[in-house]
C-alpha positions as CSV (number, residue, x, y, z in Angstrom):
1,M,7.3,-40.7,-29.3
2,N,7.7,-36.9,-29.9
3,M,9.3,-35.7,-26.6
4,T,9.8,-32.0,-26.0
5,P,11.0,-30.2,-22.9
6,F,7.6,-29.7,-22.0
7,T,6.5,-33.0,-21.8
8,G,5.1,-33.8,-18.6
9,W,4.6,-30.3,-17.8
10,E,1.0,-30.1,-19.1
11,N,-1.1,-30.7,-15.7
12,F,1.2,-28.4,-13.8
13,Y,0.8,-25.2,-16.2
14,V,-3.0,-26.0,-16.9
15,I,-3.3,-26.1,-13.1
16,V,-1.4,-22.9,-12.2
17,G,-2.9,-21.1,-15.3
18,S,-6.5,-21.9,-14.2
19,S,-5.9,-20.7,-10.9
20,A,-4.4,-17.4,-12.5
21,G,-7.2,-16.8,-14.5
22,A,-9.4,-17.0,-11.7
23,L,-7.2,-15.1,-9.5
24,I,-7.3,-12.3,-11.9
25,G,-11.4,-12.4,-12.2
26,L,-11.6,-12.5,-8.2
27,Q,-9.2,-9.6,-8.2
28,F,-11.4,-7.4,-10.7
29,V,-14.5,-8.1,-8.3
30,V,-12.5,-7.2,-5.3
31,M,-11.7,-3.8,-6.9
32,A,-15.2,-3.6,-8.5
33,L,-16.8,-4.1,-4.9
34,V,-14.6,-1.0,-3.7
35,A,-14.8,1.0,-6.6
36,D,-17.3,3.2,-5.2
37,L,-15.5,4.0,-2.1
38,P,-14.2,7.4,-1.9
39,R,-10.4,7.5,-2.4
40,T,-8.0,9.8,-2.1
41,Q,-4.9,10.7,-4.6
42,K,-2.7,9.1,-1.8
43,Q,-4.8,5.9,-1.6
44,A,-4.9,5.7,-6.0
45,Q,-1.2,5.8,-5.9
46,A,-0.8,2.8,-3.2
47,G,-3.2,1.0,-5.4
48,Q,-0.7,1.4,-8.0
49,A,1.9,-0.1,-5.8
50,F,0.1,-2.8,-3.8
51,A,-3.0,-3.7,-6.0
52,T,-2.4,-3.6,-9.8
53,P,0.7,-5.7,-9.6
54,N,-1.2,-8.7,-8.6
55,V,-3.0,-8.5,-11.7
56,V,0.5,-8.3,-13.8
57,H,1.8,-11.4,-11.3
58,F,-1.1,-13.5,-12.3
59,G,-1.2,-12.4,-16.0
60,A,2.6,-13.4,-16.2
61,V,1.4,-16.6,-14.9
62,L,-1.4,-17.4,-17.5
63,L,1.1,-16.3,-20.3
64,L,3.5,-18.5,-19.1
65,A,0.8,-21.6,-18.9
66,A,0.0,-20.5,-22.4
67,V,3.4,-20.6,-23.7
68,V,4.2,-23.9,-22.1
69,C,1.1,-25.4,-23.2
70,A,1.7,-24.3,-26.9
71,P,2.7,-27.2,-29.3
72,W,6.4,-26.3,-29.2
73,H,9.0,-28.7,-31.2
74,G,12.1,-27.1,-29.0
75,A,12.8,-24.9,-26.5
76,D,14.5,-21.8,-28.5
77,A,11.4,-19.9,-29.0
78,P,9.7,-20.4,-25.6
79,G,13.3,-20.0,-24.2
80,V,13.3,-16.3,-25.7
81,I,10.0,-15.5,-24.4
82,F,10.8,-16.5,-20.6
83,G,14.0,-14.2,-20.7
84,V,11.9,-11.3,-22.2
85,L,9.0,-12.0,-20.0
86,G,11.7,-12.2,-17.2
87,L,13.4,-9.1,-17.9
88,C,10.1,-7.1,-18.2
89,G,9.3,-8.5,-14.9
90,V,12.4,-7.1,-13.3
91,G,12.0,-3.8,-14.9
92,Y,8.2,-3.7,-13.5
93,V,9.4,-4.7,-10.1
94,L,11.5,-1.7,-9.9
95,I,8.9,0.3,-11.1
96,V,6.5,-1.1,-8.4
97,T,9.4,-0.9,-5.5
98,R,9.8,3.0,-6.5
99,R,5.9,3.6,-6.3
100,M,6.0,1.6,-2.9
101,G,8.7,4.0,-1.2
102,S,7.3,7.3,-2.9
103,Q,3.5,6.9,-2.0
104,T,2.3,8.3,1.4
105,A,-1.0,6.6,2.2
106,Y,0.6,3.7,3.9
107,R,4.3,2.8,5.4
108,P,5.4,-0.6,3.9
109,E,6.7,-3.2,6.4
110,F,9.1,-5.8,5.8
111,E,6.3,-8.1,4.7
112,D,5.3,-5.6,2.1
113,W,9.0,-5.1,0.9
114,L,9.5,-8.9,0.5
115,F,6.0,-10.0,-1.2
116,H,5.5,-6.9,-3.4
117,S,9.5,-6.3,-4.1
118,I,11.8,-8.9,-3.2
119,L,10.1,-12.3,-3.9
120,P,8.5,-11.3,-7.3
121,L,12.2,-10.2,-8.2
122,V,13.7,-13.4,-7.5
123,A,11.0,-15.0,-9.6
124,Y,11.8,-12.4,-12.3
125,V,15.5,-12.8,-12.4
126,T,14.7,-17.0,-12.2
127,L,12.4,-16.7,-15.1
128,A,14.9,-14.6,-17.3
129,G,17.8,-16.7,-16.0
130,S,15.9,-20.1,-17.2
131,G,15.0,-18.6,-20.4
132,Y,19.0,-17.9,-20.9
133,A,19.7,-21.4,-19.9
134,T,17.1,-23.0,-22.3
135,R,20.0,-21.9,-24.9
136,I,22.1,-24.5,-23.1
137,H,19.9,-27.2,-22.2
138,D,16.2,-27.6,-22.9
139,Y,15.2,-29.7,-20.2
140,W,16.4,-28.4,-16.4
141,P,15.5,-24.7,-17.1
142,M,12.0,-25.9,-17.2
143,F,12.3,-26.4,-13.4
144,G,13.3,-22.8,-13.0
145,V,10.5,-21.7,-14.8
146,G,8.2,-23.9,-12.8
147,A,9.5,-22.4,-9.6
148,A,9.3,-18.9,-11.1
149,V,5.6,-19.4,-12.0
150,L,4.7,-20.8,-8.5
151,L,6.5,-18.2,-6.9
152,L,4.5,-15.4,-8.8
153,L,1.0,-17.4,-7.7
154,F,2.0,-17.4,-4.4
155,V,2.9,-13.9,-4.3
156,G,0.1,-12.8,-5.9
157,I,-2.4,-15.0,-3.7
158,H,-0.5,-13.2,-0.5
159,N,-0.6,-9.8,-2.3
160,A,-4.4,-10.1,-3.1
161,W,-5.6,-11.1,0.4
162,D,-3.8,-8.1,1.9
163,V,-5.0,-5.9,-0.2
164,A,-8.9,-7.3,0.0
165,L,-8.0,-7.2,3.6
166,Y,-6.8,-3.7,3.8
167,S,-9.7,-2.3,1.7
168,A,-12.0,-4.1,3.9
169,T,-11.0,-2.7,7.0
170,N,-9.3,0.4,6.1
171,M,-11.1,2.2,3.5
172,P,-13.6,4.9,4.3
173,R,-17.1,3.5,4.2
174,R,-20.0,5.2,2.1
175,E,-22.8,7.5,4.3
176,D,-25.3,5.0,3.0
177,A,-23.7,1.4,3.6
178,P,-24.9,-0.1,7.2
179,P,-22.4,-0.3,10.0
180,P,-19.7,-3.2,10.3
181,R,-21.2,-5.7,12.6
């Protein structure tokens, strides 16, 4: 029997990868729906801080699902990918955190800091640590990767919902649009 560190994880990653792919598409649909609405420079900056990271997190989940589902014979190469993606994610979360603090269209609350900075940072640090841990053991770090993937997926779902709700209730309406009910 050909056992690898990824044996038994295929269904998990097919489910989360498919979910991430579908949510990326849905995110683009929402952004297309609000694209025609008038927008200020402040709102564009807020979008870079609050909307764009969702696509990045969903993309990371999709990439990780593809990496794990590939026919690897060991965990060395995937471990490097996990580590590099985790470190890149940490850097990106630091950029997002800076953008959140510098934009002036919306004053972030604790929940925003939690879901846009703290939890993604935890996920990417866990991913980087799991990538490093594959050098020591190739089976147990997969649980860290799985936890990071789920955390990124749920953070993205929460944040996408927040962005959609905020856009639907706070964005200026076109003059030709019917009044809200």
